mmCIF file of the N, C-alpha and C atoms, coordinates in Angstrom:
data_MODEL
# 
_entry.id   MODEL 
# 
loop_
_atom_site.group_PDB 
_atom_site.id 
_atom_site.type_symbol 
_atom_site.label_atom_id 
_atom_site.label_alt_id 
_atom_site.label_comp_id 
_atom_site.label_asym_id 
_atom_site.label_entity_id 
_atom_site.label_seq_id 
_atom_site.pdbx_PDB_ins_code 
_atom_site.Cartn_x 
_atom_site.Cartn_y 
_atom_site.Cartn_z 
_atom_site.occupancy 
_atom_site.B_iso_or_equiv 
_atom_site.pdbx_formal_charge 
_atom_site.auth_seq_id 
_atom_site.auth_comp_id 
_atom_site.auth_asym_id 
_atom_site.auth_atom_id 
_atom_site.pdbx_PDB_model_num 
ATOM 1   N N  . MET A 1 1  ? 160.540 105.957 70.211 1.00 0.00 ? 1  MET A N  1 
ATOM 2   C CA . MET A 1 1  ? 162.144 106.591 70.052 1.00 0.00 ? 1  MET A CA 1 
ATOM 3   C C  . MET A 1 1  ? 162.720 106.531 71.290 1.00 0.00 ? 1  MET A C  1 
ATOM 4   N N  . ASP A 1 2  ? 163.615 106.307 71.721 1.00 0.00 ? 2  ASP A N  1 
ATOM 5   C CA . ASP A 1 2  ? 164.058 106.092 73.142 1.00 0.00 ? 2  ASP A CA 1 
ATOM 6   C C  . ASP A 1 2  ? 164.594 107.662 73.432 1.00 0.00 ? 2  ASP A C  1 
ATOM 7   N N  . PHE A 1 3  ? 165.232 107.958 74.528 1.00 0.00 ? 3  PHE A N  1 
ATOM 8   C CA . PHE A 1 3  ? 165.591 109.035 75.114 1.00 0.00 ? 3  PHE A CA 1 
ATOM 9   C C  . PHE A 1 3  ? 167.323 109.591 74.459 1.00 0.00 ? 3  PHE A C  1 
ATOM 10  N N  . MET A 1 4  ? 167.800 108.757 74.053 1.00 0.00 ? 4  MET A N  1 
ATOM 11  C CA . MET A 1 4  ? 169.136 109.136 73.382 1.00 0.00 ? 4  MET A CA 1 
ATOM 12  C C  . MET A 1 4  ? 169.061 109.134 71.826 1.00 0.00 ? 4  MET A C  1 
ATOM 13  N N  . SER A 1 5  ? 168.264 108.843 71.330 1.00 0.00 ? 5  SER A N  1 
ATOM 14  C CA . SER A 1 5  ? 167.809 108.916 69.812 1.00 0.00 ? 5  SER A CA 1 
ATOM 15  C C  . SER A 1 5  ? 167.294 110.177 69.942 1.00 0.00 ? 5  SER A C  1 
ATOM 16  N N  . LYS A 1 6  ? 166.246 111.062 70.680 1.00 0.00 ? 6  LYS A N  1 
ATOM 17  C CA . LYS A 1 6  ? 165.862 112.331 70.640 1.00 0.00 ? 6  LYS A CA 1 
ATOM 18  C C  . LYS A 1 6  ? 167.183 113.270 70.891 1.00 0.00 ? 6  LYS A C  1 
ATOM 19  N N  . ILE A 1 7  ? 168.005 113.192 71.941 1.00 0.00 ? 7  ILE A N  1 
ATOM 20  C CA . ILE A 1 7  ? 169.006 113.900 71.725 1.00 0.00 ? 7  ILE A CA 1 
ATOM 21  C C  . ILE A 1 7  ? 169.973 113.955 70.568 1.00 0.00 ? 7  ILE A C  1 
ATOM 22  N N  . PHE A 1 8  ? 170.317 112.790 69.786 1.00 0.00 ? 8  PHE A N  1 
ATOM 23  C CA . PHE A 1 8  ? 170.917 112.576 68.827 1.00 0.00 ? 8  PHE A CA 1 
ATOM 24  C C  . PHE A 1 8  ? 170.347 113.460 67.711 1.00 0.00 ? 8  PHE A C  1 
ATOM 25  N N  . ASP A 1 9  ? 169.192 113.363 67.653 1.00 0.00 ? 9  ASP A N  1 
ATOM 26  C CA . ASP A 1 9  ? 168.540 113.962 66.383 1.00 0.00 ? 9  ASP A CA 1 
ATOM 27  C C  . ASP A 1 9  ? 168.406 115.389 66.866 1.00 0.00 ? 9  ASP A C  1 
ATOM 28  N N  . LYS A 1 10 ? 168.137 116.043 68.040 1.00 0.00 ? 10 LYS A N  1 
ATOM 29  C CA . LYS A 1 10 ? 168.157 117.254 68.310 1.00 0.00 ? 10 LYS A CA 1 
ATOM 30  C C  . LYS A 1 10 ? 169.432 118.170 67.792 1.00 0.00 ? 10 LYS A C  1 
ATOM 31  N N  . LEU A 1 11 ? 170.323 116.998 68.083 1.00 0.00 ? 11 LEU A N  1 
ATOM 32  C CA . LEU A 1 11 ? 172.049 117.609 68.120 1.00 0.00 ? 11 LEU A CA 1 
ATOM 33  C C  . LEU A 1 11 ? 172.094 117.774 66.770 1.00 0.00 ? 11 LEU A C  1 
ATOM 34  N N  . ARG A 1 12 ? 171.943 116.638 65.882 1.00 0.00 ? 12 ARG A N  1 
ATOM 35  C CA . ARG A 1 12 ? 172.238 116.860 64.300 1.00 0.00 ? 12 ARG A CA 1 
ATOM 36  C C  . ARG A 1 12 ? 171.357 118.434 63.862 1.00 0.00 ? 12 ARG A C  1 
ATOM 37  N N  . HIS A 1 13 ? 170.323 118.151 64.281 1.00 0.00 ? 13 HIS A N  1 
ATOM 38  C CA . HIS A 1 13 ? 169.312 119.423 63.934 1.00 0.00 ? 13 HIS A CA 1 
ATOM 39  C C  . HIS A 1 13 ? 169.901 120.723 63.921 1.00 0.00 ? 13 HIS A C  1 
ATOM 40  N N  . VAL A 1 14 ? 170.656 120.905 65.543 1.00 0.00 ? 14 VAL A N  1 
ATOM 41  C CA . VAL A 1 14 ? 171.370 121.933 65.978 1.00 0.00 ? 14 VAL A CA 1 
ATOM 42  C C  . VAL A 1 14 ? 172.606 122.354 64.885 1.00 0.00 ? 14 VAL A C  1 
ATOM 43  N N  . ILE A 1 15 ? 173.086 121.264 64.786 1.00 0.00 ? 15 ILE A N  1 
ATOM 44  C CA . ILE A 1 15 ? 174.361 121.142 63.976 1.00 0.00 ? 15 ILE A CA 1 
ATOM 45  C C  . ILE A 1 15 ? 174.209 121.600 62.646 1.00 0.00 ? 15 ILE A C  1 
ATOM 46  N N  . GLN A 1 16 ? 173.153 120.753 62.029 1.00 0.00 ? 16 GLN A N  1 
ATOM 47  C CA . GLN A 1 16 ? 172.717 121.514 60.368 1.00 0.00 ? 16 GLN A CA 1 
ATOM 48  C C  . GLN A 1 16 ? 172.562 122.531 60.319 1.00 0.00 ? 16 GLN A C  1 
ATOM 49  N N  . ASN A 1 17 ? 171.735 123.461 61.378 1.00 0.00 ? 17 ASN A N  1 
ATOM 50  C CA . ASN A 1 17 ? 171.689 124.850 61.187 1.00 0.00 ? 17 ASN A CA 1 
ATOM 51  C C  . ASN A 1 17 ? 172.686 125.653 61.953 1.00 0.00 ? 17 ASN A C  1 
ATOM 52  N N  . SER A 1 18 ? 173.612 125.520 62.215 1.00 0.00 ? 18 SER A N  1 
ATOM 53  C CA . SER A 1 18 ? 174.621 126.032 62.928 1.00 0.00 ? 18 SER A CA 1 
ATOM 54  C C  . SER A 1 18 ? 175.640 126.864 61.773 1.00 0.00 ? 18 SER A C  1 
ATOM 55  N N  . GLN A 1 19 ? 175.836 127.961 62.209 1.00 0.00 ? 19 GLN A N  1 
ATOM 56  C CA . GLN A 1 19 ? 177.113 128.682 60.900 1.00 0.00 ? 19 GLN A CA 1 
ATOM 57  C C  . GLN A 1 19 ? 178.505 127.871 61.513 1.00 0.00 ? 19 GLN A C  1 
ATOM 58  N N  . LYS A 1 20 ? 178.708 127.239 62.156 1.00 0.00 ? 20 LYS A N  1 
ATOM 59  C CA . LYS A 1 20 ? 179.838 126.088 61.840 1.00 0.00 ? 20 LYS A CA 1 
ATOM 60  C C  . LYS A 1 20 ? 180.139 124.824 61.091 1.00 0.00 ? 20 LYS A C  1 
ATOM 61  N N  . SER A 1 21 ? 180.941 125.013 60.223 1.00 0.00 ? 21 SER A N  1 
ATOM 62  C CA . SER A 1 21 ? 181.480 123.809 59.643 1.00 0.00 ? 21 SER A CA 1 
ATOM 63  C C  . SER A 1 21 ? 181.741 122.461 60.504 1.00 0.00 ? 21 SER A C  1 
ATOM 64  N N  . ARG A 1 22 ? 181.422 121.529 59.691 1.00 0.00 ? 22 ARG A N  1 
ATOM 65  C CA . ARG A 1 22 ? 181.781 120.418 60.803 1.00 0.00 ? 22 ARG A CA 1 
ATOM 66  C C  . ARG A 1 22 ? 183.815 120.114 61.205 1.00 0.00 ? 22 ARG A C  1 
ATOM 67  N N  . TYR A 1 23 ? 184.352 120.958 60.047 1.00 0.00 ? 23 TYR A N  1 
ATOM 68  C CA . TYR A 1 23 ? 185.763 121.440 60.195 1.00 0.00 ? 23 TYR A CA 1 
ATOM 69  C C  . TYR A 1 23 ? 185.850 122.399 61.283 1.00 0.00 ? 23 TYR A C  1 
ATOM 70  N N  . ARG A 1 24 ? 185.164 123.096 61.406 1.00 0.00 ? 24 ARG A N  1 
ATOM 71  C CA . ARG A 1 24 ? 185.546 124.263 63.044 1.00 0.00 ? 24 ARG A CA 1 
ATOM 72  C C  . ARG A 1 24 ? 184.737 123.591 63.841 1.00 0.00 ? 24 ARG A C  1 
ATOM 73  N N  . LEU A 1 25 ? 183.839 122.529 64.202 1.00 0.00 ? 25 LEU A N  1 
ATOM 74  C CA . LEU A 1 25 ? 183.574 121.835 65.018 1.00 0.00 ? 25 LEU A CA 1 
ATOM 75  C C  . LEU A 1 25 ? 184.416 121.042 65.538 1.00 0.00 ? 25 LEU A C  1 
ATOM 76  N N  . SER A 1 26 ? 185.294 119.954 64.824 1.00 0.00 ? 26 SER A N  1 
ATOM 77  C CA . SER A 1 26 ? 186.574 119.554 65.285 1.00 0.00 ? 26 SER A CA 1 
ATOM 78  C C  . SER A 1 26 ? 187.178 120.077 65.497 1.00 0.00 ? 26 SER A C  1 
ATOM 79  N N  . GLN A 1 27 ? 187.983 121.123 65.148 1.00 0.00 ? 27 GLN A N  1 
ATOM 80  C CA . GLN A 1 27 ? 188.709 122.051 65.730 1.00 0.00 ? 27 GLN A CA 1 
ATOM 81  C C  . GLN A 1 27 ? 188.332 122.453 67.096 1.00 0.00 ? 27 GLN A C  1 
ATOM 82  N N  . ASP A 1 28 ? 187.403 122.932 67.325 1.00 0.00 ? 28 ASP A N  1 
ATOM 83  C CA . ASP A 1 28 ? 186.370 123.185 68.358 1.00 0.00 ? 28 ASP A CA 1 
ATOM 84  C C  . ASP A 1 28 ? 186.623 122.391 69.826 1.00 0.00 ? 28 ASP A C  1 
ATOM 85  N N  . THR A 1 29 ? 186.345 121.210 69.052 1.00 0.00 ? 29 THR A N  1 
ATOM 86  C CA . THR A 1 29 ? 185.932 119.988 70.144 1.00 0.00 ? 29 THR A CA 1 
ATOM 87  C C  . THR A 1 29 ? 186.604 118.658 70.185 1.00 0.00 ? 29 THR A C  1 
ATOM 88  N N  . GLY A 1 30 ? 187.859 118.986 69.167 1.00 0.00 ? 30 GLY A N  1 
ATOM 89  C CA . GLY A 1 30 ? 188.853 117.584 69.647 1.00 0.00 ? 30 GLY A CA 1 
ATOM 90  C C  . GLY A 1 30 ? 188.149 116.595 68.881 1.00 0.00 ? 30 GLY A C  1 
ATOM 91  N N  . ILE A 1 31 ? 186.934 116.405 68.633 1.00 0.00 ? 31 ILE A N  1 
ATOM 92  C CA . ILE A 1 31 ? 186.292 115.173 67.694 1.00 0.00 ? 31 ILE A CA 1 
ATOM 93  C C  . ILE A 1 31 ? 186.735 115.141 66.358 1.00 0.00 ? 31 ILE A C  1 
ATOM 94  N N  . GLU A 1 32 ? 187.013 113.760 66.030 1.00 0.00 ? 32 GLU A N  1 
ATOM 95  C CA . GLU A 1 32 ? 187.795 113.463 64.463 1.00 0.00 ? 32 GLU A CA 1 
ATOM 96  C C  . GLU A 1 32 ? 186.157 113.984 63.470 1.00 0.00 ? 32 GLU A C  1 
ATOM 97  N N  . GLN A 1 33 ? 186.621 114.593 62.384 1.00 0.00 ? 33 GLN A N  1 
ATOM 98  C CA . GLN A 1 33 ? 185.516 114.944 61.512 1.00 0.00 ? 33 GLN A CA 1 
ATOM 99  C C  . GLN A 1 33 ? 184.912 113.731 61.067 1.00 0.00 ? 33 GLN A C  1 
ATOM 100 N N  . SER A 1 34 ? 185.982 112.717 60.973 1.00 0.00 ? 34 SER A N  1 
ATOM 101 C CA . SER A 1 34 ? 185.295 111.445 60.562 1.00 0.00 ? 34 SER A CA 1 
ATOM 102 C C  . SER A 1 34 ? 183.835 110.857 61.372 1.00 0.00 ? 34 SER A C  1 
ATOM 103 N N  . GLN A 1 35 ? 184.553 111.143 62.649 1.00 0.00 ? 35 GLN A N  1 
ATOM 104 C CA . GLN A 1 35 ? 183.408 110.610 63.722 1.00 0.00 ? 35 GLN A CA 1 
ATOM 105 C C  . GLN A 1 35 ? 181.959 111.303 63.753 1.00 0.00 ? 35 GLN A C  1 
ATOM 106 N N  . LEU A 1 36 ? 182.564 112.719 63.427 1.00 0.00 ? 36 LEU A N  1 
ATOM 107 C CA . LEU A 1 36 ? 181.009 113.949 63.250 1.00 0.00 ? 36 LEU A CA 1 
ATOM 108 C C  . LEU A 1 36 ? 180.862 113.474 62.216 1.00 0.00 ? 36 LEU A C  1 
ATOM 109 N N  . SER A 1 37 ? 180.964 112.841 60.877 1.00 0.00 ? 37 SER A N  1 
ATOM 110 C CA . SER A 1 37 ? 180.596 112.733 59.812 1.00 0.00 ? 37 SER A CA 1 
ATOM 111 C C  . SER A 1 37 ? 179.518 111.393 59.956 1.00 0.00 ? 37 SER A C  1 
ATOM 112 N N  . ARG A 1 38 ? 180.010 110.645 60.353 1.00 0.00 ? 38 ARG A N  1 
ATOM 113 C CA . ARG A 1 38 ? 179.305 108.932 60.942 1.00 0.00 ? 38 ARG A CA 1 
ATOM 114 C C  . ARG A 1 38 ? 178.274 109.605 61.582 1.00 0.00 ? 38 ARG A C  1 
ATOM 115 N N  . PHE A 1 39 ? 178.058 110.273 62.783 1.00 0.00 ? 39 PHE A N  1 
ATOM 116 C CA . PHE A 1 39 ? 177.406 110.884 63.645 1.00 0.00 ? 39 PHE A CA 1 
ATOM 117 C C  . PHE A 1 39 ? 175.789 111.269 62.806 1.00 0.00 ? 39 PHE A C  1 
ATOM 118 N N  . MET A 1 40 ? 176.751 112.369 61.766 1.00 0.00 ? 40 MET A N  1 
ATOM 119 C CA . MET A 1 40 ? 175.280 113.367 61.141 1.00 0.00 ? 40 MET A CA 1 
ATOM 120 C C  . MET A 1 40 ? 174.730 112.436 60.136 1.00 0.00 ? 40 MET A C  1 
ATOM 121 N N  . TYR A 1 41 ? 175.278 111.401 59.564 1.00 0.00 ? 41 TYR A N  1 
ATOM 122 C CA . TYR A 1 41 ? 174.215 110.405 58.678 1.00 0.00 ? 41 TYR A CA 1 
ATOM 123 C C  . TYR A 1 41 ? 174.108 108.883 59.407 1.00 0.00 ? 41 TYR A C  1 
ATOM 124 N N  . GLY A 1 42 ? 174.051 109.050 60.842 1.00 0.00 ? 42 GLY A N  1 
ATOM 125 C CA . GLY A 1 42 ? 173.486 108.496 61.697 1.00 0.00 ? 42 GLY A CA 1 
ATOM 126 C C  . GLY A 1 42 ? 173.902 106.932 61.925 1.00 0.00 ? 42 GLY A C  1 
ATOM 127 N N  . LYS A 1 43 ? 175.178 106.855 61.216 1.00 0.00 ? 43 LYS A N  1 
ATOM 128 C CA . LYS A 1 43 ? 176.172 105.274 61.405 1.00 0.00 ? 43 LYS A CA 1 
ATOM 129 C C  . LYS A 1 43 ? 177.277 105.283 62.623 1.00 0.00 ? 43 LYS A C  1 
ATOM 130 N N  . ALA A 1 44 ? 176.996 106.041 63.505 1.00 0.00 ? 44 ALA A N  1 
ATOM 131 C CA . ALA A 1 44 ? 177.925 105.949 64.978 1.00 0.00 ? 44 ALA A CA 1 
ATOM 132 C C  . ALA A 1 44 ? 176.959 107.373 65.872 1.00 0.00 ? 44 ALA A C  1 
ATOM 133 N N  . GLN A 1 45 ? 177.169 106.641 67.028 1.00 0.00 ? 45 GLN A N  1 
ATOM 134 C CA . GLN A 1 45 ? 176.822 107.806 68.116 1.00 0.00 ? 45 GLN A CA 1 
ATOM 135 C C  . GLN A 1 45 ? 177.948 108.395 68.886 1.00 0.00 ? 45 GLN A C  1 
ATOM 136 N N  . LEU A 1 46 ? 177.757 109.205 69.579 1.00 0.00 ? 46 LEU A N  1 
ATOM 137 C CA . LEU A 1 46 ? 178.700 110.258 70.048 1.00 0.00 ? 46 LEU A CA 1 
ATOM 138 C C  . LEU A 1 46 ? 178.319 109.816 71.833 1.00 0.00 ? 46 LEU A C  1 
ATOM 139 N N  . GLY A 1 47 ? 179.574 109.552 72.639 1.00 0.00 ? 47 GLY A N  1 
ATOM 140 C CA . GLY A 1 47 ? 179.678 109.618 73.825 1.00 0.00 ? 47 GLY A CA 1 
ATOM 141 C C  . GLY A 1 47 ? 178.842 110.628 74.652 1.00 0.00 ? 47 GLY A C  1 
ATOM 142 N N  . THR A 1 48 ? 178.891 110.732 76.058 1.00 0.00 ? 48 THR A N  1 
ATOM 143 C CA . THR A 1 48 ? 178.051 111.639 76.616 1.00 0.00 ? 48 THR A CA 1 
ATOM 144 C C  . THR A 1 48 ? 178.978 113.036 76.487 1.00 0.00 ? 48 THR A C  1 
ATOM 145 N N  . GLU A 1 49 ? 180.348 112.612 76.622 1.00 0.00 ? 49 GLU A N  1 
ATOM 146 C CA . GLU A 1 49 ? 181.663 113.832 76.574 1.00 0.00 ? 49 GLU A CA 1 
ATOM 147 C C  . GLU A 1 49 ? 181.673 114.372 75.756 1.00 0.00 ? 49 GLU A C  1 
ATOM 148 N N  . ASN A 1 50 ? 181.723 113.839 74.212 1.00 0.00 ? 50 ASN A N  1 
ATOM 149 C CA . ASN A 1 50 ? 181.835 114.598 73.039 1.00 0.00 ? 50 ASN A CA 1 
ATOM 150 C C  . ASN A 1 50 ? 179.964 115.340 72.872 1.00 0.00 ? 50 ASN A C  1 
ATOM 151 N N  . ILE A 1 51 ? 179.215 114.748 73.459 1.00 0.00 ? 51 ILE A N  1 
ATOM 152 C CA . ILE A 1 51 ? 177.627 115.543 72.768 1.00 0.00 ? 51 ILE A CA 1 
ATOM 153 C C  . ILE A 1 51 ? 177.709 116.900 73.994 1.00 0.00 ? 51 ILE A C  1 
ATOM 154 N N  . GLU A 1 52 ? 178.328 116.619 75.223 1.00 0.00 ? 52 GLU A N  1 
ATOM 155 C CA . GLU A 1 52 ? 178.924 117.978 76.195 1.00 0.00 ? 52 GLU A CA 1 
ATOM 156 C C  . GLU A 1 52 ? 179.640 118.810 75.115 1.00 0.00 ? 52 GLU A C  1 
ATOM 157 N N  . LYS A 1 53 ? 180.595 118.571 74.630 1.00 0.00 ? 53 LYS A N  1 
ATOM 158 C CA . LYS A 1 53 ? 181.511 119.137 73.456 1.00 0.00 ? 53 LYS A CA 1 
ATOM 159 C C  . LYS A 1 53 ? 180.943 120.059 72.821 1.00 0.00 ? 53 LYS A C  1 
ATOM 160 N N  . LEU A 1 54 ? 180.260 119.227 71.709 1.00 0.00 ? 54 LEU A N  1 
ATOM 161 C CA . LEU A 1 54 ? 179.603 119.780 70.772 1.00 0.00 ? 54 LEU A CA 1 
ATOM 162 C C  . LEU A 1 54 ? 178.584 120.712 71.118 1.00 0.00 ? 54 LEU A C  1 
ATOM 163 N N  . ALA A 1 55 ? 177.578 120.956 72.704 1.00 0.00 ? 55 ALA A N  1 
ATOM 164 C CA . ALA A 1 55 ? 176.535 121.742 72.880 1.00 0.00 ? 55 ALA A CA 1 
ATOM 165 C C  . ALA A 1 55 ? 177.183 122.683 73.281 1.00 0.00 ? 55 ALA A C  1 
ATOM 166 N N  . LYS A 1 56 ? 178.529 122.525 73.796 1.00 0.00 ? 56 LYS A N  1 
ATOM 167 C CA . LYS A 1 56 ? 179.346 124.027 74.469 1.00 0.00 ? 56 LYS A CA 1 
ATOM 168 C C  . LYS A 1 56 ? 179.969 125.006 73.463 1.00 0.00 ? 56 LYS A C  1 
ATOM 169 N N  . ALA A 1 57 ? 180.396 123.890 72.019 1.00 0.00 ? 57 ALA A N  1 
ATOM 170 C CA . ALA A 1 57 ? 180.767 124.780 70.880 1.00 0.00 ? 57 ALA A CA 1 
ATOM 171 C C  . ALA A 1 57 ? 179.891 125.325 70.255 1.00 0.00 ? 57 ALA A C  1 
ATOM 172 N N  . LEU A 1 58 ? 178.718 124.755 70.325 1.00 0.00 ? 58 LEU A N  1 
ATOM 173 C CA . LEU A 1 58 ? 177.383 125.746 69.648 1.00 0.00 ? 58 LEU A CA 1 
ATOM 174 C C  . LEU A 1 58 ? 176.414 126.511 70.188 1.00 0.00 ? 58 LEU A C  1 
ATOM 175 N N  . GLY A 1 59 ? 177.086 126.836 71.424 1.00 0.00 ? 59 GLY A N  1 
ATOM 176 C CA . GLY A 1 59 ? 176.342 127.626 72.672 1.00 0.00 ? 59 GLY A CA 1 
ATOM 177 C C  . GLY A 1 59 ? 174.945 127.007 73.358 1.00 0.00 ? 59 GLY A C  1 
ATOM 178 N N  . TYR A 1 60 ? 175.434 125.744 73.061 1.00 0.00 ? 60 TYR A N  1 
ATOM 179 C CA . TYR A 1 60 ? 174.059 125.247 74.010 1.00 0.00 ? 60 TYR A CA 1 
ATOM 180 C C  . TYR A 1 60 ? 174.583 124.544 75.671 1.00 0.00 ? 60 TYR A C  1 
ATOM 181 N N  . GLU A 1 61 ? 173.775 124.065 76.288 1.00 0.00 ? 61 GLU A N  1 
ATOM 182 C CA . GLU A 1 61 ? 174.170 123.615 77.097 1.00 0.00 ? 61 GLU A CA 1 
ATOM 183 C C  . GLU A 1 61 ? 173.054 122.462 77.415 1.00 0.00 ? 61 GLU A C  1 
ATOM 184 N N  . LEU A 1 62 ? 173.514 121.105 78.401 1.00 0.00 ? 62 LEU A N  1 
ATOM 185 C CA . LEU A 1 62 ? 172.341 120.264 78.223 1.00 0.00 ? 62 LEU A CA 1 
ATOM 186 C C  . LEU A 1 62 ? 172.097 120.060 79.725 1.00 0.00 ? 62 LEU A C  1 
ATOM 187 N N  . ILE A 1 63 ? 170.899 120.176 80.246 1.00 0.00 ? 63 ILE A N  1 
ATOM 188 C CA . ILE A 1 63 ? 170.487 119.880 81.277 1.00 0.00 ? 63 ILE A CA 1 
ATOM 189 C C  . ILE A 1 63 ? 169.479 118.819 81.629 1.00 0.00 ? 63 ILE A C  1 
ATOM 190 N N  . LEU A 1 64 ? 169.904 118.098 82.819 1.00 0.00 ? 64 LEU A N  1 
ATOM 191 C CA . LEU A 1 64 ? 169.391 116.867 83.048 1.00 0.00 ? 64 LEU A CA 1 
ATOM 192 C C  . LEU A 1 64 ? 168.024 117.379 84.344 1.00 0.00 ? 64 LEU A C  1 
ATOM 193 N N  . ARG A 1 65 ? 167.007 116.986 84.337 1.00 0.00 ? 65 ARG A N  1 
ATOM 194 C CA . ARG A 1 65 ? 165.978 117.829 85.359 1.00 0.00 ? 65 ARG A CA 1 
ATOM 195 C C  . ARG A 1 65 ? 164.759 116.620 85.293 1.00 0.00 ? 65 ARG A C  1 
ATOM 196 N N  . LYS A 1 66 ? 164.261 116.483 86.255 1.00 0.00 ? 66 LYS A N  1 
ATOM 197 C CA . LYS A 1 66 ? 163.166 115.293 86.654 1.00 0.00 ? 66 LYS A CA 1 
ATOM 198 C C  . LYS A 1 66 ? 161.970 115.645 85.848 1.00 0.00 ? 66 LYS A C  1 
ATOM 199 N N  . ARG A 1 67 ? 161.232 114.878 85.407 1.00 0.00 ? 67 ARG A N  1 
ATOM 200 C CA . ARG A 1 67 ? 160.062 114.925 84.472 1.00 0.00 ? 67 ARG A CA 1 
ATOM 201 C C  . ARG A 1 67 ? 159.056 114.854 85.516 1.00 0.00 ? 67 ARG A C  1 
ATOM 202 N N  . THR A 1 68 ? 158.232 115.963 85.421 1.00 0.00 ? 68 THR A N  1 
ATOM 203 C CA . THR A 1 68 ? 156.715 115.642 86.038 1.00 0.00 ? 68 THR A CA 1 
ATOM 204 C C  . THR A 1 68 ? 155.835 114.923 85.410 1.00 0.00 ? 68 THR A C  1 
ATOM 205 N N  . LYS A 1 69 ? 154.813 114.505 86.475 1.00 0.00 ? 69 LYS A N  1 
ATOM 206 C CA . LYS A 1 69 ? 153.711 113.417 85.429 1.00 0.00 ? 69 LYS A CA 1 
ATOM 207 C C  . LYS A 1 69 ? 152.706 114.235 84.863 1.00 0.00 ? 69 LYS A C  1 
ATOM 208 N N  . LYS A 1 70 ? 152.080 113.890 83.321 1.00 0.00 ? 70 LYS A N  1 
ATOM 209 C CA . LYS A 1 70 ? 151.275 114.909 82.928 1.00 0.00 ? 70 LYS A CA 1 
ATOM 210 C C  . LYS A 1 70 ? 150.279 114.884 83.624 1.00 0.00 ? 70 LYS A C  1 
ATOM 211 N N  . GLY A 1 71 ? 149.522 116.183 83.758 1.00 0.00 ? 71 GLY A N  1 
ATOM 212 C CA . GLY A 1 71 ? 148.504 116.842 84.474 1.00 0.00 ? 71 GLY A CA 1 
ATOM 213 C C  . GLY A 1 71 ? 148.670 117.012 85.743 1.00 0.00 ? 71 GLY A C  1 
ATOM 214 N N  . LYS A 1 72 ? 150.044 117.207 86.351 1.00 0.00 ? 72 LYS A N  1 
ATOM 215 C CA . LYS A 1 72 ? 150.323 117.112 87.457 1.00 0.00 ? 72 LYS A CA 1 
ATOM 216 C C  . LYS A 1 72 ? 150.837 118.837 87.587 1.00 0.00 ? 72 LYS A C  1 
ATOM 217 N N  . LYS A 1 73 ? 150.311 119.303 88.219 1.00 0.00 ? 73 LYS A N  1 
ATOM 218 C CA . LYS A 1 73 ? 150.809 121.085 88.237 1.00 0.00 ? 73 LYS A CA 1 
ATOM 219 C C  . LYS A 1 73 ? 152.052 120.914 89.051 1.00 0.00 ? 73 LYS A C  1 
ATOM 220 N N  . VAL A 1 74 ? 153.148 121.748 88.796 1.00 0.00 ? 74 VAL A N  1 
ATOM 221 C CA . VAL A 1 74 ? 154.128 121.635 89.691 1.00 0.00 ? 74 VAL A CA 1 
ATOM 222 C C  . VAL A 1 74 ? 154.285 123.024 90.348 1.00 0.00 ? 74 VAL A C  1 
# 
């Protein structure tokens, strides 16, 4: 599984377990409900800007950090 697939899966999980409907998320982010629906069913992907909007609307933030090598102490 590649990096973006992991992000999409995590985001789908967060959306499914949130208290917000797709309608509310659409209103909060400006992302069309149809686009959210296609994303949730794995029929479409989202761009970085929309991923950020959804994360913010759900109370999350995206953090990019350098990965450490296994077995190496930081």
